[in-house]
N, C-alpha and C positions, 0 to 999 in steps of 0.2 A: 491616547497612546496608540501608535500604529502597530499592527500585528506583523511581526517579521516574516511569518509564513506566507503572507500575501505577496511578498517580494520574490519568492522562489518560483521559478517556472516549473510546471508539472513534469515536463520531460526531464529536467535536472533532478527533481525529487525522485521520480521513478527510476532513473538510471542509478542514482546513489543507493536507493533502497533495494535494488536487485543485485548489487554487487555480492560476490561470493562471501566476502567477509562480513557483510551486513545481513543479507538474506531475509530481509523483512518483507519485501514485496511478495516473495514466494509463500511465506507463512500466512500473510494476510489473504492471499489468493485462495489458499487451501481452506482457511477458516470461512471465507465467504461461500465457497463451494459447499461446504458442509451445512451452512445455514440455509442456503437455497434448497439443498436436497431435503432438509427437514421440513422446510416450508411447503415444498411440493408434495410431500407425502401425507 
C-alpha cells in the first residue's frame, strides 16, 4: 500500500501547515527550538 504522504510536495505541506487557521508549522518550530535549547545546555 502506497503512503499518501509521499505524494505531497514539501512546499505544499509547509504552506498549508503555516496557514493562520492551521498554525502547526509555527508550533512545531517552537517545539524544536525548545528541544535544541535543552540539548545544547
